[in-house]
C-alpha positions, 0 to 999 in steps of 0.5 A, spaced: 507 475 541 507 469 537 510 472 529 504 470 525 508 468 520 516 466 518 522 472 516 528 472 512 531 470 519 528 463 519 531 461 513 539 460 517 543 459 512 541 462 504 548 461 502 548 458 496 541 457 495 536 460 489 531 464 493 525 467 489 523 473 491 516 477 489 516 485 491 512 489 488 515 495 484 510 498 481 512 505 480 508 511 476 510 512 468 512 518 465 506 517 459 511 521 453 518 518 456 516 512 459 520 513 464 519 512 472 518 518 475 517 515 482 523 510 485 521 509 492 518 502 492 524 500 488 529 504 493 525 500 499 525 493 496 532 493 493 536 496 500 533 491 504 530 484 502 534 485 495 541 486 498 540 483 505 540 476 501 545 478 496 550 480 502 548 473 505 551 469 499 544 467 496 542 467 489 537 471 488 532 471 482 526 478 483 520 478 480 514 483 479 509 486 476 508 493 472 502 496 470 496 492 467 494 489 460 492 496 455 494 501 461 499 506 458 504 504 464 504 496 462 511 497 460 517 493 461 522 492 467 528 492 464 529 500 467 527 497 474 533 492 474 538 498 473 535 502 479 534 495 483 542 495 482 543 503 483 540 501 490 543 495 492 549 496 490 550 490 485 549 488 478 543 486 477 543 482 471 535 483 467 531 478 462 526 479 458 523 473 459 520 469 465 519 462 465 523 458 460 529 454 459 532 459 458 531 463 464 532 456 467 539 455 465 541 463 467 539 462 475 543 454 475 549 458 472 547 464 478 554 464 482 553 466 490 551 473 491 548 475 484 542 477 482 537 477 476 530 481 475 526 477 470 520 480 465 514 483 468 509 477 470 503 480 467 506 479 460 503 472 461 496 470 461 496 466 468 498 472 473 492 475 472 487 469 474 485 470 482 484 463 485 485 460 491 493 458 493 493 450 491 491 452 484 494 457 482 500 452 484 499 447 479 500 454 473 506 452 468 509 459 472 509 456 479 511 449 477 517 452 472 520 456 478 519 451 484 523 447 480 529 450 479 529 454 486 530 453 493 526 459 498 520 463 496 521 470 499 515 475 498 515 482 499 510 485 495 506 489 500 502 493 495 499 487 493 497 483 499 490 483 497 491 480 490 491 472 490 494 471 483 499 465 481 506 469 482 504 471 490 500 465 492 501 459 489 510 458 490 507 458 499 504 451 497 510 448 493 516 452 495 519 454 503 516 460 504 517 466 508 515 474 508 521 479 506 523 485 510 517 490 507 511 486 509 514 484 516 516 492 517 509 494 515 504 488 518 508 491 524 507 497 524 499 497 521 499 492 528 502 498 532 497 502 530 490 500 529 492 494 534 496 496 539 496 503 538 496 509 545 489 513 546 487 517 543 487 514 537 486 519 530 486 516 523 485 521 517 481 518 512 480 522 505 482 520 498 476 517 492 477 509 495 470 511 498 468 504 498 475 501 502 474 507 506 467 506 509 469 497 510 476 500 515 473 505 519 467 500 520 472 496 523 476 501 527 470 504 530 467 497 531 474 494 534 475 500 539 481 502 536 480 508 532 477 514 537 477 519 532 475 519 524 477 525 520 474 525 513 476 529 508 477 527 499 471 524 496 470 521 503 468 527 506 463 529 501 461 522 502 459 523 509 456 530 507 451 527 504 450 520 508 448 526 513 443 529 508 448 534 505 446 538 498 453 539 496 453 541 488 451 538 483 459 536 480 461 533 487 455 529 488 455 526 480 463 524 481 460 520 488 455 517 483 459 516 477 463 511 482 458 507 483 458 510 491 451 512 492 450 505 494 453 506 501 450 512 502 445 508 507 451 504 510 454 511 512 448 514 514 448 508 519 455 509 521 454 516 523 448 514 526 452 509 530 458 512 532 456 519 533 461 524 534 467 521 532 466 521 524 468 528 524 466 531 517 467 538 514 464 544 516 467 548 510 470 547 505 474 550 499 473 551 491 475 553 486 471 561 484 477 564 480 481 563 487 480 558 493 474 560 496 473 557 503 464 556 504 461 554 510 458 547 509 451 550 510 452 555 504 451 548 500 450 547 495 455 550 490 455 550 483 463 548 484 467 543 485 469 541 492 477 541 492 479 541 499 477 541 506 476 549 508 480 552 514 476 552 520 476 545 518 484 544 517 484 548 525 479 543 529 482 537 525 489 540 527 487 540 534 485 533 535 491 531 532 496 535 536 492 532 542 493 524 539 498 519 541 496 514 535 495 518 528 494 514 522 494 519 516 491 514 510 488 519 505 490 527 502 484 531 504 483 534 498 486 534 490 493 535 493 495 535 484 492 542 484 497 547 489 490 551 491 486 545 494 493 543 498 492 546 504 488 542 508 493 536 506 499 539 508 496 543 514 495 536 518 501 533 516 505 538 518 501 538 525 502 530 525 509 531 524 510 535 530 507 531 535 510 525 540 504 520 538 506 514 533 505 517 527 504 512 520 502 515 514 498 510 509 502 510 502 500 512 495 498 518 494 499 521 502 507 518 501 507 522 495 506 528 499 509 527 506 516 526 501 514 533 497 514 536 504 521 533 507 517 529 513 518 522 512 523 522 517 519 525 522 514 520 521 515 513 525 512 509 518 511 511 511 507 505 508 509 502 500 502 500 499 495 505 498 490 500 497 493 495 502 493 498 507 486 501 506 485 493 506 489 491 512 486 495 516 478 494 515 480 486 517 480 483 509 482 477 509 488 477 504 491 473 500 498 473 501 498 474 509 493 468 508 498 463 504 504 466 509 500 464 515 499 457 511 506 456 510 508 457 516 505 451 518 506 448 512 513 448 513 514 449 520 522 444 521 522 444 514 525 450 512 533 449 514 532 442 510 533 444 503 
């Protein structure tokens, strides 16, 4: 099958070339200390794309974002640079600017194999714009970098659903390829959702109900999923869509997030795909201690925090029979020990199967690492929302940019 876009392998000679690399090393930050609490994304990018380019003699200039304006995790990338160097096993110099005369001078003075990490791209207002790629190619940021760089490598898988200057603008003005992480993520997700062996089971939970509903519709309509196992807020949503009164506290959470308007769509999916969207038959609440109650006993005055043990047993039975498993989201409020049972039991069950197994990133990635199960899965994604968008078949600005870049730069990659 022909590749959708160019990858690093398509650039034959990067030695002595300035390669601009956009990564997604957006990490959780401890609000009390300002320190990074989980550096997994930094490790993934640094040990693959960044280190490989440096080994090949490229002059590697890395750009990335952290947080959003006004948020507690909107910080400088100075600490990130130290961790990139740790995992790339080479010094990474940090410059607390982005596109400036100083930065241009530093880039021109780089030696083969050297690496720079520049300041948080979201410190600059242009990066907050969501525009078509051709418009973003005209921004000061893109124009400044295109004057001093030879190639652009986009490896920011977790941000593929965003159309911002540092993500899509460079494909219009610089020879552009995908990095190793995007290459690996795309292969794994395509294998699971398009070429997966049957039966294919998708475990969907978490709080992103709107994105999950779109993904489920796409997967079921295309025959890509045989069963969707719903839990978390999504499981509560489908119970409401079926007409179940789940109780004020849990229902109010769904209303508060604006998901009530999606209930007709949820009802339609349940009717159209009968027996393929699996819902909880019992749920867990906190009543002094964890207590499992049947759905027939709802409503409850307590918040629903996990799927119940009968549901866990049924879901695990379907997982054991699967040939393809995509575990996208937790089944409950996994941050609380008493509501972790559903997610833990199902992950452990999935890990022991011979199926092709993909973990969808975000909170599930965290759980897999905590349980020490990551090596038992074929792929653990670095994305969260990006995975849902990919599975939903949405138009993804970064993927579209890479596909256009393949046409634009065909036959020209090695003429730089």
